[in-house]
C-alpha positions in Angstrom: -7.5 -8.3 -38.7 -8.2 -5.2 -36.6 -10.4 -5.5 -33.5 -13.7 -3.7 -33.6 -14.0 -1.1 -30.7 -16.3 -3.6 -28.9 -13.8 -6.4 -29.3 -10.9 -4.2 -28.2 -12.8 -3.1 -25.1 -13.7 -6.8 -24.3 -10.0 -7.7 -24.4 -9.0 -4.8 -22.3 -11.7 -5.7 -19.7 -10.6 -9.3 -19.7 -7.0 -8.1 -18.9 -8.2 -5.9 -16.1 -10.3 -8.7 -14.6 -7.2 -10.9 -14.7 -5.0 -8.2 -13.2 -7.4 -8.0 -10.2 -6.0 -11.4 -9.1 -2.8 -9.6 -8.1 -4.5 -8.6 -4.9 -4.5 -12.3 -3.9 -0.7 -12.9 -4.4 0.9 -12.5 -1.0 4.5 -11.6 -0.3 6.8 -12.4 2.6 7.0 -8.8 3.8 4.5 -7.6 6.4 2.6 -4.4 6.3 3.9 -2.0 8.9 0.7 -1.5 10.8 -1.5 -4.6 10.6 1.6 -6.9 10.4 -0.3 -9.1 7.8 1.4 -10.1 4.6 1.5 -7.5 2.0 -0.1 -8.4 -1.3 1.4 -7.7 -4.8 -1.1 -5.0 -5.6 -0.3 -3.1 -2.4 3.4 -3.5 -3.3 2.9 -2.1 -6.8 1.0 0.9 -5.4 3.7 1.6 -2.8 6.4 1.5 -5.5 4.6 4.0 -7.6 4.3 6.3 -4.6 8.0 5.8 -4.0 8.8 6.9 -7.6 6.6 10.0 -7.4 8.2 11.0 -4.2 11.9 10.0 -4.8 12.5 10.3 -8.5 14.8 13.3 -7.9 17.3 10.9 -6.3 17.7 8.7 -9.4 21.3 8.6 -10.7 20.2 10.0 -14.0 17.0 11.9 -15.0 14.1 9.5 -15.6 10.8 9.5 -17.5 8.6 9.1 -14.4 5.5 8.0 -16.3 7.5 5.2 -17.9 8.8 4.1 -14.5 5.3 4.1 -13.1 4.0 2.0 -16.0 6.8 -0.5 -15.5 6.1 -0.8 -11.8 2.3 -1.2 -12.3 2.8 -4.2 -14.5 6.1 -5.8 -13.5 4.5 -8.1 -10.9 1.4 -9.1 -12.9 3.3 -12.2 -14.0 3.2 -13.4 -10.4 -0.5 -14.2 -11.0 0.7 -17.3 -12.7 4.3 -17.6 -11.5 3.7 -16.8 -7.8 5.9 -14.5 -5.7 9.5 -15.6 -5.5 11.0 -14.7 -2.1 14.1 -12.5 -2.7 16.4 -14.9 -0.9 15.0 -18.2 -2.2 17.8 -19.3 -4.5 16.2 -22.6 -5.5 13.0 -20.9 -6.8 15.1 -18.2 -8.5 16.7 -20.8 -10.8 13.7 -20.9 -13.1 12.0 -17.6 -12.0 12.6 -15.7 -15.3 11.4 -18.6 -17.4 8.2 -19.0 -15.3 7.5 -15.3 -15.4 8.2 -15.0 -19.1 5.5 -17.6 -19.8 3.2 -15.7 -17.6 3.9 -12.5 -19.4 3.1 -14.1 -22.7 -0.3 -15.3 -21.4 -1.4 -12.3 -19.3 -0.3 -9.5 -21.7 -1.6 -11.6 -24.6 -5.1 -10.9 -23.3 -4.8 -7.3 -24.5 -5.2 -6.0 -28.0 -2.0 -6.5 -30.0 -0.7 -3.0 -29.7 -1.1 -2.8 -25.9 0.2 -6.4 -25.5 3.3 -5.4 -27.3 3.7 -2.2 -25.3 3.2 -3.9 -21.9 5.5 -6.8 -22.8 8.2 -4.4 -23.9 7.9 -2.5 -20.6 8.2 -5.8 -18.7 11.2 -6.8 -20.7 12.8 -3.4 -20.1 12.3 -3.8 -16.4 13.9 -7.3 -16.4 16.9 -6.2 -18.5 17.7 -3.2 -16.2 19.7 -1.4 -19.0 17.8 1.9 -19.1 17.9 4.6 -16.3 14.1 4.1 -15.9 14.5 0.3 -15.4 17.4 0.7 -13.0 15.5 3.2 -10.9 12.3 1.0 -11.0 14.4 -1.9 -9.8 16.0 0.2 -7.1 12.7 1.1 -5.5 11.4 -2.4 -6.0 14.2 -3.6 -3.7 14.1 -0.7 -1.3 10.4 -0.8 -0.4 10.5 -4.4 1.1 13.7 -3.4 2.9 11.8 -0.5 4.5 8.9 -2.8 5.5 11.3 -5.2 7.1 12.9 -2.4 9.1 9.5 -1.1 10.2 8.4 -4.6 11.3 11.6 -5.4 13.3 13.0 -7.5 10.5 10.0 -9.9 10.6 10.5 -11.6 7.2 14.3 -11.5 7.5 14.2 -13.2 10.9 11.6 -15.7 9.8 13.9 -17.0 7.1 17.2 -16.5 8.9 18.4 -13.8 6.6 21.7 -12.1 7.7 23.0 -8.6 7.2 25.5 -9.9 4.7 22.8 -11.5 2.5 20.6 -8.4 2.7 23.4 -6.1 1.5 24.6 -8.5 -1.2 21.1 -9.1 -2.6 20.1 -5.4 -2.7 23.4 -3.8 -3.6 22.2 -3.1 -7.2 19.9 -0.4 -5.7 23.0 1.8 -6.2 22.8 1.3 -10.0 19.5 3.2 -9.9 20.2 5.5 -7.0 23.3 5.8 -5.0 21.6 8.0 -2.5 18.8 5.5 -1.9 21.4 2.7 -1.5 23.2 4.8 1.2 19.9 5.3 3.0 18.9 1.6 2.7 22.3 0.5 3.9 22.0 2.7 6.9 18.5 1.2 7.6 20.0 -2.3 7.6 22.9 -1.3 10.0 20.3 0.2 12.3 18.3 -3.1 12.2 21.4 -5.0 13.1 22.2 -2.7 15.9 18.7 -3.1 17.3 19.0 -6.9 17.2 16.4 -7.3 14.5 18.7 -9.0 12.0 21.9 -11.0 12.6 25.2 -9.5 11.3 26.3 -13.0 10.1 
């Protein structure tokens, strides 16, 4: 049965109200000026700005609008699943399962066609098999690295994260953009040299 226009709008508004909760999900990275924890909505905005600014550095030409759509929705699942710190290996064990359940619920609030589109974009981001998903993933990893460098390695130091772990965890940035990975690697080496992150 097809939704009436009023039903469709009601479902879309319910989704948008739910999505507003993303502002309350806080990450380990700190904002560069206030030094308070960044929230997921701020992170998503920053990623979109990264894409608009840096898309020319993707390894392959990308559909920028598709990348932006992916990045605007990819962390909505954290409303239910919470933010999983990039170096928390125990929480990563069931991360995809928790987030997939959240994707079912949150995208399921939308009218069927939009629910299908948003879930397909989320699945594409997770699979990282398209140039768009690989570039989206690259900026998703690079942005918190930049914040850590701008805050003297605050989150890295808090959790005892070493240069080796940072480089290992983020190396797949190169799959989306070799140029961004070179830049990010240089940032990390500068952080090590400044004493903001241990080499080992």
